[in-house]
C-alpha positions in Angstrom: 117.6 -38.5 128.1 116.9 -35.1 129.8 113.4 -34.2 130.8 111.7 -31.2 129.2 108.6 -31.5 131.4 108.3 -33.2 134.8 105.0 -33.4 136.7 104.4 -35.0 140.1 101.1 -35.7 141.8 99.0 -33.4 139.6 95.4 -33.0 140.9 92.7 -31.0 139.2 89.3 -30.6 140.6 86.4 -28.6 139.3 83.4 -27.5 141.5 80.0 -27.5 139.9 77.4 -26.5 142.5 77.7 -29.0 145.3 79.6 -31.5 143.1 83.4 -31.8 142.8 84.7 -33.3 139.5 88.1 -34.9 139.8 89.6 -34.4 136.4 93.1 -35.5 137.5 93.7 -37.6 140.5 97.5 -37.5 141.2 99.2 -37.9 137.8 103.0 -38.0 137.6 105.0 -38.1 134.3 108.1 -37.0 132.5 108.4 -35.8 128.9 111.9 -36.3 127.6 113.6 -33.9 125.2 113.2 -35.1 121.7 110.3 -37.5 122.6 107.0 -37.9 120.9 104.6 -38.7 123.8 101.0 -39.5 123.2 98.2 -39.1 125.8 95.4 -41.4 124.9 92.1 -42.2 126.5 88.3 -41.8 126.1 86.4 -38.5 126.5 86.5 -37.4 130.2 89.7 -39.3 130.9 91.6 -36.1 131.8 94.1 -36.1 128.9 93.2 -32.6 127.6 93.2 -31.2 131.1 96.7 -32.6 131.6 97.9 -31.2 128.3 96.5 -27.7 129.2 98.3 -27.8 132.6 101.5 -28.9 131.0 101.1 -25.9 128.6 100.5 -23.4 131.4 97.0 -22.8 130.1 95.5 -24.0 133.4 96.5 -24.3 137.1 96.4 -27.7 138.9 94.6 -27.9 142.2 97.8 -29.4 143.7 101.0 -31.0 142.5 104.3 -29.8 141.0 105.3 -29.0 137.4 108.7 -28.1 136.0 109.5 -27.1 132.5 113.2 -27.4 131.6 113.9 -27.6 135.3 112.0 -24.5 136.2 109.1 -24.6 138.7 106.2 -23.0 136.9 103.4 -23.5 139.4 104.3 -20.3 141.3 104.7 -18.1 138.3 102.3 -15.1 138.0 100.1 -14.8 134.9 102.4 -12.5 133.0 105.4 -14.8 133.5 103.4 -17.8 132.5 102.3 -16.0 129.3 105.9 -15.2 128.5 106.9 -18.8 129.0 104.0 -20.0 126.8 104.9 -17.6 124.0 108.6 -18.4 124.1 108.9 -22.1 124.9 105.6 -23.8 123.9 103.8 -24.2 120.6 100.1 -25.2 120.5 98.1 -27.0 117.9 94.4 -27.4 118.6 91.6 -29.5 117.0 89.7 -26.3 116.0 92.7 -24.7 114.3 91.9 -21.4 116.1 92.8 -19.2 113.2 91.6 -15.6 112.9 89.0 -15.7 110.0 89.6 -12.2 108.6 93.4 -12.6 108.7 95.7 -14.1 106.0 97.8 -17.2 106.6 100.9 -15.1 106.9 99.3 -12.7 109.5 98.0 -15.7 111.5 101.5 -17.1 111.7 102.9 -13.8 112.7 100.7 -13.4 115.8 103.1 -15.1 118.4 105.9 -12.8 117.1 103.7 -9.8 117.4 102.9 -10.7 121.1 106.7 -11.1 121.6 107.4 -7.6 120.3 109.3 -8.7 117.2 109.5 -6.0 114.5 107.3 -6.1 111.3 110.1 -7.1 108.9 111.5 -9.9 111.0 107.9 -11.1 111.8 107.1 -11.5 108.1 110.4 -13.2 107.3 110.1 -15.8 110.1 106.4 -16.3 109.3 107.2 -17.0 105.6 109.9 -19.4 106.7 107.5 -21.3 109.0 104.9 -21.5 106.2 107.5 -22.8 103.8 108.5 -25.4 106.4 105.0 -26.9 106.2 104.7 -26.6 102.5 102.4 -23.5 102.3 104.6 -20.8 100.9 102.2 -20.5 98.0 99.2 -19.8 100.3 100.5 -17.0 102.4 97.9 -14.4 101.2 94.9 -16.8 101.5 92.3 -16.5 104.3 91.2 -19.5 106.4 88.0 -19.8 104.4 90.0 -20.2 101.2 92.0 -23.1 102.7 91.1 -26.8 103.2 91.0 -28.2 106.7 94.4 -29.8 106.3 95.9 -26.5 105.1 94.4 -24.6 108.0 95.9 -27.1 110.4 99.3 -26.7 108.7 99.0 -23.0 109.1 98.3 -23.7 112.8 101.5 -25.8 112.9 103.5 -23.0 111.3 102.2 -20.6 113.9 103.2 -23.1 116.6 106.7 -23.3 115.1 107.4 -19.6 114.4 108.8 -18.8 117.8 111.1 -21.8 117.6 109.6 -23.4 120.8 111.2 -26.3 122.7 108.0 -28.3 122.6 104.7 -28.6 120.7 101.5 -29.6 122.4 98.8 -30.9 120.0 95.3 -31.5 121.2 93.4 -33.9 118.8 95.2 -32.3 115.8 93.5 -34.6 113.3 90.0 -34.6 115.0 88.4 -32.3 112.4 90.1 -33.7 109.3 89.3 -36.4 106.8 91.6 -39.5 106.7 93.9 -38.2 104.0 94.4 -34.7 105.5 94.8 -36.3 109.0 97.6 -38.5 107.7 99.3 -35.4 106.2 99.3 -33.7 109.5 100.6 -36.8 111.3 103.4 -37.0 108.7 104.2 -33.4 109.4 104.4 -34.0 113.1 106.6 -37.1 112.5 109.0 -35.0 110.4 109.2 -32.4 113.1 110.0 -35.0 115.7 112.6 -36.6 113.4 114.2 -33.1 113.4 114.5 -33.1 117.2 111.2 -31.4 118.2 109.7 -32.6 121.5 106.0 -33.4 121.0 103.0 -34.2 123.2 99.8 -35.2 121.4 96.3 -36.0 122.8 94.2 -38.5 120.9 91.5 -41.2 121.5 92.5 -43.1 118.3 95.0 -46.0 118.5 96.1 -45.5 114.8 97.0 -41.9 115.6 98.7 -42.7 118.8 101.0 -45.2 117.1 102.8 -42.3 115.5 104.3 -41.5 118.9 107.2 -43.2 120.7 105.3 -43.7 123.9 101.7 -43.8 125.0 100.3 -42.9 128.4 96.8 -44.3 128.5 94.4 -42.4 130.8 91.1 -43.2 132.4 89.1 -41.4 135.1 91.9 -38.9 135.8 94.7 -41.5 136.2 97.5 -42.9 134.0 96.6 -46.6 133.6 99.3 -47.7 131.3 102.7 -46.4 130.0 104.5 -48.1 127.1 106.2 -47.8 123.8 104.2 -47.8 120.6 104.3 -50.3 117.8 105.8 -47.6 115.8 108.6 -46.8 118.3 111.5 -45.3 116.3 114.1 -45.4 119.1 116.0 -48.6 119.5 116.8 -49.4 123.1 114.1 -47.1 124.4 113.4 -48.3 128.0 110.1 -47.7 129.7 109.4 -47.0 133.3 106.9 -49.5 134.8 103.3 -48.3 134.8 101.7 -47.5 138.1 98.7 -45.7 139.7 99.1 -42.1 138.5 102.6 -42.7 137.2 103.8 -41.6 133.8 
């Protein structure tokens, strides 16, 4: 299976006064096309830092990162922004919707940044909202939507540019159990349709929706294995190792 993302020896350090915090300590991994990969670990394990680097939202201190075979570490800020907008969809725990903007307009935003014309923006945004079952809520504002509906709007926004991969950071963290399960079912369906997904969580029940789990602690990958819910027969795992993914 072809790799969508490959990272080697990722290190991320933060300096606070005289202290250096080692958020990542030499992480290597591959995300295969069509895979649903889960990064799991306690708070402070480095999983969100790793996700943000994979999504070109942050720079590593050292290491290499390729997306669809292209080295992205050396890209300038503008090129990274273009890559994020074109190839990567993001879903965050906090939804990150504009409060004074309708569901339709929120979903249109990535297309606006990409320079897509108004008519085409609206058409594609409506299609994305219909895809997550919210075609009847396009004129509603975030305050008029439930938490689960807001997260589905965020998923529609992530999908609207037809990205190659979706990165989801604790997508059920602010939801009740029922709404959280609806979001996980939505992600399962997208993966079944061929979408590559990487999701961060600290909950085993959530992680079991993926095909493979990388367990992290103290900036390292400590385990790498298929989940109990693995949907791919014959899926072969690489052996875990210090910092290997």
